[in-house]
C-alpha positions in Angstrom: -34.2 -17.8 -72.6 -31.6 -16.5 -70.2 -32.9 -14.3 -67.2 -31.1 -11.1 -66.2 -29.8 -10.6 -62.7 -28.1 -7.4 -61.6 -25.7 -7.8 -58.6 -26.4 -4.3 -57.6 -30.0 -5.4 -56.8 -28.5 -7.6 -54.0 -26.3 -5.1 -52.4 -27.5 -4.3 -48.7 -26.1 -2.4 -45.9 -24.0 -4.5 -43.7 -23.1 -7.3 -46.2 -20.0 -7.7 -48.2 -19.9 -7.6 -52.1 -19.0 -11.1 -52.0 -22.0 -12.1 -50.2 -24.1 -10.0 -52.6 -22.7 -11.8 -55.4 -23.5 -15.2 -53.7 -27.0 -14.1 -53.0 -27.4 -13.0 -56.7 -26.2 -16.3 -58.0 -28.4 -18.5 -55.5 -31.4 -16.3 -56.6 -30.5 -17.3 -60.2 -30.1 -21.0 -59.5 -33.6 -21.9 -60.5 -33.2 -20.6 -64.0 -32.0 -23.0 -66.8 -29.9 -20.1 -68.2 -28.8 -16.9 -66.4 -27.0 -13.7 -67.2 -25.2 -12.0 -64.2 -24.5 -8.3 -64.6 -22.0 -6.4 -62.6 -22.6 -2.6 -63.0 -23.1 0.6 -61.3 -20.0 0.2 -58.9 -16.8 -1.5 -58.4 -17.0 -4.8 -56.6 -14.4 -6.0 -54.0 -14.3 -9.6 -53.4 -13.2 -11.9 -50.6 -13.2 -15.2 -52.4 -13.7 -16.8 -55.9 -16.9 -16.3 -57.8 -17.9 -19.7 -58.7 -20.1 -20.0 -61.8 -22.7 -22.7 -62.6 -23.0 -24.0 -66.1 -25.1 -22.1 -68.5 -24.2 -18.8 -67.1 -23.0 -15.6 -68.8 -21.2 -12.7 -66.8 -21.3 -9.2 -68.0 -18.9 -6.6 -66.4 -20.2 -3.4 -67.5 -17.8 -0.5 -67.1 -16.8 -1.5 -63.6 -13.8 -3.2 -61.8 -13.9 -6.6 -59.9 -11.1 -6.4 -57.4 -9.7 -8.8 -55.0 -9.4 -7.6 -51.5 -6.1 -7.5 -49.5 -4.7 -11.0 -48.7 -7.1 -12.9 -50.6 -5.5 -16.0 -52.2 -8.1 -17.4 -54.6 -9.3 -17.1 -58.3 -11.6 -14.2 -59.3 -13.7 -16.6 -61.4 -13.9 -20.3 -61.8 -16.7 -22.8 -62.4 -18.6 -24.2 -59.5 -17.7 -27.7 -60.6 -14.8 -28.3 -58.0 -15.3 -29.9 -54.6 -12.2 -28.4 -52.8 -10.6 -30.2 -49.9 -11.3 -28.5 -46.5 -8.1 -30.1 -45.1 -5.9 -29.0 -48.1 -7.9 -26.0 -49.8 -5.0 -25.0 -51.9 -4.0 -28.5 -52.9 -5.9 -30.8 -55.4 -9.6 -30.7 -55.2 -11.5 -33.8 -54.2 -13.5 -33.9 -57.4 -14.2 -32.1 -60.5 -17.6 -32.4 -62.4 -18.0 -31.4 -66.1 -19.1 -27.8 -66.5 -20.6 -26.1 -69.8 -21.5 -23.0 -71.5 -19.9 -20.3 -69.5 -19.1 -16.7 -70.7 -17.4 -13.8 -69.1 -17.9 -10.5 -71.2 -16.5 -7.1 -70.6 -18.0 -4.0 -71.8 -17.1 -0.3 -71.4 -13.5 -0.9 -70.1 -14.1 -3.7 -67.8 -11.2 -4.4 -65.4 -10.2 -7.4 -63.2 -7.5 -6.6 -60.7 -5.7 -8.6 -58.1 -5.2 -7.6 -54.4 -2.9 -4.6 -53.3 -1.5 -6.7 -50.5 -0.7 -10.4 -50.7 -0.9 -13.2 -48.0 2.1 -15.1 -47.3 2.9 -18.9 -46.7 5.8 -20.8 -45.4 7.9 -22.3 -48.3 9.2 -25.6 -47.4 11.6 -25.7 -50.2 13.3 -22.5 -49.4 12.6 -22.8 -45.7 11.3 -19.3 -45.2 8.0 -17.3 -45.4 7.1 -16.0 -48.8 4.6 -13.7 -50.5 2.1 -15.9 -52.4 2.9 -14.4 -55.7 4.0 -16.4 -58.9 3.2 -19.9 -59.8 4.9 -21.8 -56.8 1.5 -21.2 -55.1 -0.8 -23.3 -57.4 -4.0 -22.9 -59.2 -5.6 -20.7 -56.6 -3.4 -17.7 -57.7 -4.9 -17.6 -61.2 -7.5 -14.8 -61.9 -9.5 -17.1 -64.0 -9.4 -20.7 -63.9 -11.3 -23.0 -66.3 -11.1 -26.8 -65.6 -13.2 -29.6 -67.3 -15.4 -27.1 -69.0 -16.9 -27.3 -72.5 -18.0 -24.1 -74.5 -16.2 -21.2 -72.5 -15.8 -17.7 -73.6 -14.1 -14.6 -72.3 -13.5 -11.4 -74.0 -13.1 -7.5 -73.7 -11.4 -7.4 -70.4 -8.3 -5.8 -69.0 -6.3 -7.7 -66.1 -4.1 -5.7 -63.7 -2.2 -6.6 -60.5 -2.0 -10.2 -61.6 -0.3 -12.4 -59.0 0.5 -15.5 -60.9 -0.8 -16.6 -64.3 -3.8 -14.6 -65.4 -6.0 -17.2 -67.2 -5.4 -21.0 -67.2 -7.6 -23.7 -68.7 -7.1 -27.4 -68.5 -9.0 -30.4 -69.8 -11.4 -28.1 -71.6 -12.8 -27.7 -75.1 -14.4 -25.3 -77.5 -12.7 -22.3 -75.9 -12.8 -18.6 -77.1 -10.5 -15.9 -75.8 -10.6 -12.6 -77.3 -9.7 -8.9 -77.0 -7.9 -9.4 -73.7 -5.2 -7.2 -72.1 -2.8 -8.6 -69.6 -0.4 -6.6 -67.3 1.5 -8.9 -65.0 4.9 -8.1 -63.4 5.4 -10.9 -60.9 7.5 -14.0 -61.3 6.2 -16.2 -64.1 3.4 -13.7 -64.7 1.9 -15.2 -67.7 -1.2 -13.9 -69.6 -3.0 -17.0 -70.8 -2.1 -20.7 -70.4 -3.7 -23.5 -72.3 -2.9 -26.5 -70.4 -3.1 -30.3 -70.9 -6.3 -31.8 -72.4 -7.5 -28.5 -74.3 -9.0 -28.7 -77.8 -10.8 -26.5 -80.2 -9.3 -23.3 -79.0 -9.4 -19.8 -80.6 -7.2 -17.0 -79.3 -7.4 -13.6 -80.8 -6.6 -10.0 -80.2 -4.4 -10.4 -77.3 -2.1 -7.6 -75.8 -0.1 -6.9 -72.7 3.1 -6.8 -70.8 4.1 -9.9 -69.0 7.1 -11.1 -67.1 6.7 -14.6 -68.7 4.8 -15.9 -71.7 1.8 -13.8 -72.9 0.3 -16.9 -74.4 1.6 -20.4 -73.4 0.4 -23.6 -75.1 1.6 -26.1 -72.5 0.9 -29.8 -72.2 3.9 -30.4 -70.1 2.1 -31.8 -67.0 3.3 -34.8 -65.1 0.2 -36.2 -63.6 2.1 -38.1 -61.0 3.4 -35.2 -59.1 2.9 -35.1 -55.2 3.0 -31.5 -53.8 5.0 -30.0 -52.3 7.3 -30.7 -55.5 10.6 -28.9 -55.4 9.8 -25.3 -55.4 6.3 -25.7 -56.2 4.0 -25.7 -53.0 0.5 -26.3 -54.4 -0.5 -28.0 -57.8 -1.0 -25.9 -60.9 -3.4 -28.1 -62.8 -6.3 -29.3 -60.6 -7.8 -31.6 -63.3 -4.7 -33.9 -62.8 -6.9 -35.7 -60.3 -8.6 -37.2 -63.4 -5.4 -39.1 -64.6 -6.8 -42.5 -63.8 -10.0 -42.1 -65.9 -8.3 -41.1 -69.1 -5.8 -42.2 -71.8 -2.8 -40.1 -72.6 -4.5 -38.9 -75.8 -6.9 -36.9 -73.5 -4.0 -34.9 -72.3 -2.9 -33.8 -75.8 -3.6 -30.2 -76.9 -5.0 -30.1 -80.3 -6.6 -27.6 -82.8 -5.7 -24.2 -81.4 -5.7 -20.9 -83.5 -3.8 -17.9 -82.3 -4.0 -14.6 -84.0 -3.2 -11.0 -83.5 -1.0 -11.0 -80.6 0.8 -7.7 -79.5 3.5 -8.0 -76.7 5.5 -5.5 -74.9 6.5 -8.2 -72.5 9.2 -11.0 -72.6 7.5 -13.3 -75.1 4.6 -13.6 -77.5 3.5 -17.4 -77.8 5.3 -20.2 -76.4 4.8 -24.1 -77.0 5.8 -26.7 -74.4 5.1 -30.4 -74.7 6.6 -33.0 -72.2 5.8 -36.5 -70.8 4.3 -37.6 -74.0 1.5 -35.1 -74.0 1.5 -34.0 -77.5 0.7 -30.5 -79.2 -1.0 -31.0 -82.7 -2.4 -28.6 -85.2 -1.7 -25.1 -84.0 -1.7 -21.9 -86.0 0.0 -18.8 -85.0 -0.6 -15.8 -87.2 0.2 -12.0 -86.7 2.4 -11.7 -83.6 3.9 -8.3 -83.2 6.8 -7.0 -81.1 5.5 -3.6 -79.7 8.5 -2.6 -77.7 9.6 0.9 -78.6 13.3 0.3 -77.5 15.7 -2.4 -76.3 14.6 -4.3 -73.3 15.7 -6.9 -71.0 13.7 -9.3 -68.7 12.4 -7.2 -65.8 13.1 -9.8 -63.2 16.2 -11.6 -64.7 18.5 -9.0 -66.1 21.0 -11.6 -67.5 18.2 -13.2 -69.7 18.9 -11.3 -72.8 18.3 -14.1 -75.5 14.4 -13.6 -75.4 12.2 -15.2 -78.1 9.0 -13.9 -79.7 7.6 -17.2 -80.7 9.3 -20.4 -79.3 9.1 -23.8 -78.0 11.1 -24.3 -74.8 14.5 -25.8 -74.4 15.4 -27.7 -71.2 12.5 -28.0 -68.7 12.7 -31.9 -68.4 13.8 -32.2 -71.9 14.5 -35.9 -71.4 10.7 -36.6 -71.3 10.2 -35.1 -74.9 10.1 -37.2 -78.0 10.8 -35.6 -81.5 7.5 -34.8 -83.1 5.5 -34.4 -79.9 5.0 -31.0 -81.2 3.7 -31.2 -84.7 1.4 -29.6 -87.4 2.3 -25.9 -86.5 1.7 -23.1 -88.9 3.4 -19.8 -88.1 2.9 -16.6 -90.2 3.5 -12.8 -89.9 5.8 -12.7 -87.1 7.7 -9.4 -86.7 10.4 -8.8 -84.2 11.9 -5.4 -83.4 14.0 -6.0 -80.4 13.5 -9.7 -79.4 16.8 -11.6 -79.9 15.1 -14.3 -81.8 11.9 -14.2 -83.9 11.1 -17.8 -84.1 12.9 -20.5 -81.8 12.5 -24.2 -81.7 14.2 -25.7 -78.7 12.5 -29.1 -79.4 12.6 -31.3 -82.6 9.4 -30.7 -84.2 7.5 -32.2 -87.1 5.5 -30.7 -90.0 6.1 -27.1 -89.5 5.5 -24.3 -91.8 6.7 -20.6 -91.5 5.7 -17.7 -93.6 6.5 -14.2 -93.5 8.8 -13.5 -90.3 11.0 -10.5 -89.9 13.7 -9.5 -87.6 14.8 -6.0 -87.3 17.4 -6.2 -84.5 20.8 -5.9 -86.1 22.3 -8.8 -83.9 19.0 -10.7 -83.9 18.2 -14.2 -85.3 15.4 -14.8 -87.5 14.9 -18.7 -86.9 16.6 -21.0 -84.7 16.3 -24.8 -84.6 17.4 -27.7 -82.5 20.8 -29.0 -83.7 19.0 -32.5 -84.3 16.1 -30.9 -86.3 15.4 -32.6 -89.7 15.2 -29.6 -92.0 12.7 -31.6 -94.2 10.2 -31.0 -91.3 10.4 -27.2 -91.5 9.1 -25.4 -94.6 9.7 -21.7 -94.9 7.5 -19.7 -97.3 9.2 -16.8 -98.9 7.5 -14.0 -100.8 8.7 -15.5 -104.2 7.5 -19.0 -103.2 8.7 -21.9 -100.9 12.4 -21.9 -100.6 14.2 -22.9 -97.4 17.3 -21.2 -98.6 15.7 -17.6 -98.0 16.7 -17.7 -94.4 19.6 -18.8 -92.3 18.5 -21.1 -89.4 20.9 -21.3 -86.6 21.1 -24.6 -84.8 21.2 -24.7 -80.9 
């Protein structure tokens, strides 16, 4: 049976909220399972809250906010041994974690800092604010790496400084009723990265300057950082590369449903370096814009897609069919240029009930080398690929 621990019971005069949280978690260590409850006040943190296995967090009607100049996660598992000589680089090791839940109640909120720290950027040869994905995994608000059985739900995220949630080499994941607001460069909502399987994503909404949901296995496990414009690594579990076969980097069995975007995309798929994506269902993706829009950071990027696979992005490392077994249904665009877009050659794809209201918009766009036999479109009156015009890129 899980024992209840209230962080508010550990608040004392003269100690920080972060210290009270640590004291609460230390007190709960002796339990086989524990529930940590944040209530009564907003909490302001100086470092990541690291959760042991078999832990449930409840954020009950309060905000957890990062203090100014903090460059760290809000939550991650306590399974990482970070490198004291390179704290933002690859960890020294990552143990397996399991059974972690983060549950919001009564308008729970997680918020990034008001002011950001800065670092020297060796590629651009200048000091830069540590916002966007150049600055690695510590910039994500929630990081799940090598975890089995993880759930997060009913939370709003604001003042995001990079990707909001990222999961890598984890399985049995459930993300539901999450709201993302990110206006920074590459401000993603939810990233499912290499090695994830058995994933359910549902009831997701938000406004992001990049993908609201990205299913992305495009990791190159041999990168040494800094790498081009990326100063620190994005996927900490790439340190496990020598312990696994390439099949362990596949993303498989993902269900996405009920996505409402007022940002610059809905759901993105990206596979590179032989890390396949297999068996993905995407259902009910809705464009909630109320008028024409352009990318808020890149005003010349007008050809925005609602559900899509990337084009470019080290395309030479993609083999036709690395993305396969995709089912797309009930995708409705009002102001996106393209409803469904495949920049890669895909296999075994079914599309059903997609619409485009934009007068100059495109319904479905395919790669010029795409075998049309691999794409099936289901119309209201049956299966008939002639019911749409697919523009090749």
